[in-house]
Steps between C-alpha positions, in 0.01 A plus 500: 500500500628848423599715798374852564671728749241736652669800662289710734533877533741452792737289290412160647498222239263202496596234243207285381474225241210594273358241259553568130203682346392642838532875527741676733190634677354150546828384652494789746137453603535120539798550730381797706751750364415841638514795265291355218131563566343376172153641563371398155643148519724532197279671243732800449223727623624637833880558489538365856756240390745762372866393519836629386680236293877487534658638184676178397162325458310767306606377156376149587143616566229506236412845368263703712143506378287811468287420807805443720659821373185697583467345846862582586411868462259450793733341754520630856882509484721658238495341157851429375650363178516157665142505636279204414184342634599169657174341382622542143834321547465126441784293637714278279838332530648798313396724792659282769652734760270792410522775760214741557491783751179617660425871506437691820119479462244326279189688605 
């Protein structure tokens, strides 16, 4: 199973094996990771699963869709060049070791 490193706003890392094809958000929710709220359950409609993807993984992600791009303009914390919605990142072996950082606030 590919590994995701979830880094909270304080810098604490929680490594979790997330099944391939599950989203980064699903991995966080299933394992009680704080900092990802996921109010809409993964429909890209709430922006409460906003994460900052470490730069070295950005090129491995699928292109951002229009809905995700729009929702990232509505996040509670600053949108950055490496902002993504964790519900839109599906895990694969190519993403093994993915590191995402949670913003200060989701709501």
